[in-house]
N, C-alpha and C positions, 0 to 999 in steps of 0.2 A: 413566498420565496424565501424570506428570512428564516423561517422554520427549517427549510431544507438546508440552508447553508450551515445552520447550527448543528445539524445532524450528520453531516458528511465529514469524514475524517480520514487521515492517512495514519497507518498503524506501522509501528516497528516493534520489535521484541523488546522486553524490558532491559536487556543487557546490550542493546544496540548502541554503537557509537554515533549513529545518525541522530542528531538532536534538532537540526535546522536544515532547511533546503540546501544551504551552503555546504553541508556535510556530504551531500550526494556527489559522487565522482564517477569517472568512467569506470565501468565494470560493476556498478552497483546493481543488485539483483532486485527487480521490481516485478510484481505479478502482472501478467498481461491478460486483461479481460476484454479482448477484441469484440466479443459478442455484446458488450455494453458500451455503446457509443458515448454515453454520457460520462462513464468512468474514464474512458480514453482521453477525452477532452480535458478533464480535470488533471489527469497525470501529465498530459502535454504542458499544461499550465505550470505544474510543479517543476517540470524539467526546465522550462523557460525561466522560472524564477531561480532555479539552481545554477543556470548557465551551462547545462549539460545538453548535448545533442541526443536525439532519440536513438541514433545508431550506436552510441556509446554505452548504452544500458544493456545489461545482461537480462533478457526478458524471460520470465518463468511463466509458461502457459498454464492457466487454470480454467476450469469449466463451470464452476459454481461458487456461490458465496462461501460455503463451507470450505472449499478447497482454496480459495483466495486467502482467507485468514489463516487456514491450516498451513499454508506454504510458509507464512512468516513465523508461526509458532514452532514449526518443525525446523526452521532454518534454511529451507529451500529458497526463500526469498527474504529480502531485507525490508521491503516496504510494499504495503498494499493499501488500496483505497476501498473503504467500505462505511457502512452505517454503524455507529456505536450502539444503537439500540437493538441490533440484531441478536438472535440467540447464539450464533457462532461467536460474535464478539464477547458476549458474557461468558461463554465456555473458555475462551482464550484467556480472559482475565484470571480465571482460576488456575491456569497453568503456571508452573514455576517461572516461565519466561514471559508471562502475561504483563 
């Protein structure tokens, strides 16, 4: 379980003003991975930590891991939850906003 905790991360663009959960406000754009229940629960925890209601978030629907991280890199979303060891995360790091 500890290994899983170390490998799960929230991602923002390199130029994002979001640095801590307390920077998440009403209208923040977060990727919506409803098909992945575990990711949904983790995002719910982040929102509780931030003190923001689920309905106050601007949800960006995504259908795959690549689209999830890609939404942040392209600016469609401000935050996503993913595994940093994924090929998509490594590609995102190479981007100017990685």
